[in-house]
C-alpha positions in Angstrom: 127.6 209.9 31.4 128.8 208.4 28.1 129.9 205.2 29.8 126.5 204.8 31.4 124.8 205.2 28.0 127.1 202.7 26.4 126.5 200.2 29.2 122.8 200.7 29.0 122.8 200.1 25.2 124.9 196.9 25.7 122.6 195.6 28.3 119.7 196.2 26.0 121.4 194.4 23.1 122.3 191.4 25.4 118.8 191.1 26.8 117.3 191.0 23.3 119.3 187.9 22.3 118.0 184.7 23.7 120.8 182.1 24.0 120.4 178.6 22.5 117.3 179.6 20.5 117.2 177.3 17.4 117.0 179.0 14.0 114.0 177.0 12.9 111.7 174.1 13.9 113.3 170.7 13.7 111.7 167.3 13.7 111.8 166.9 17.4 110.2 170.3 18.0 107.4 169.5 15.5 106.8 166.1 17.2 106.6 167.7 20.6 104.2 170.4 19.5 102.0 167.8 17.7 101.9 165.6 20.8 100.3 168.4 22.8 97.3 168.5 20.5 97.2 164.8 19.5 94.3 164.0 21.9 92.1 166.7 20.4 93.0 165.5 16.9 92.2 161.9 17.7 88.9 163.1 19.1 88.1 164.5 15.7 88.3 161.0 14.4 85.8 159.7 16.9 83.3 162.3 15.7 83.6 161.2 12.1 82.9 158.0 10.3 85.3 159.0 7.5 88.5 157.1 7.1 91.7 158.2 5.4 94.5 160.8 5.6 94.1 164.4 6.6 97.2 166.2 5.4 97.9 169.6 7.0 100.2 172.4 6.1 101.1 174.5 9.1 103.0 177.8 9.6 104.5 178.6 13.0 105.6 182.1 14.2 109.0 182.5 15.9 107.1 182.7 19.2 105.8 179.2 18.7 102.2 179.9 18.0 100.5 178.6 14.8 99.7 181.4 12.4 98.1 179.3 9.6 96.8 175.8 9.1 95.6 174.7 5.6 94.1 171.3 4.9 95.7 169.9 1.8 93.8 166.5 1.8 90.9 165.1 3.7 88.3 162.4 3.2 85.6 164.6 4.8 85.3 168.4 5.1 84.1 168.3 8.7 87.0 166.0 9.7 89.5 168.3 8.0 88.0 171.4 9.7 88.1 169.7 13.1 91.8 168.8 12.6 92.6 172.4 11.4 90.9 173.9 14.5 92.9 171.6 16.8 96.2 172.4 15.0 95.6 176.1 15.4 95.8 175.7 19.2 99.2 173.9 19.0 102.3 175.6 20.5 105.9 174.8 19.5 109.3 175.7 20.8 110.4 179.3 20.2 112.8 179.8 17.2 114.5 182.6 15.5 112.6 182.2 12.2 109.5 180.1 13.0 108.8 177.4 10.4 106.4 175.6 8.2 105.7 171.9 7.7 103.2 169.4 6.4 101.9 166.7 8.7 99.6 163.7 7.8 97.1 162.3 10.3 95.6 158.9 9.5 92.1 158.1 10.6 
């Protein structure tokens, strides 16, 4: 009986650990996640006559979903809001700790 309980607890521990999961987002993972929403972000630029940089600050959960997007700089409020909405839909590789980064989009 004790052996079965020990084995069950070891199996539970082993299944909770995901092998090869990076600790945090790296440059490649950020670029891959951004690439998924780049068409939507570029579409924001076609809806606006504003030109300039939209700088975003993005927080990502360990599961890869975006938990917060803040626009730090924008030439136009509507353009910034459109970019923020698109970034909220981005997904990134799963990590142990998630991550945060800033990313500029030039329009």
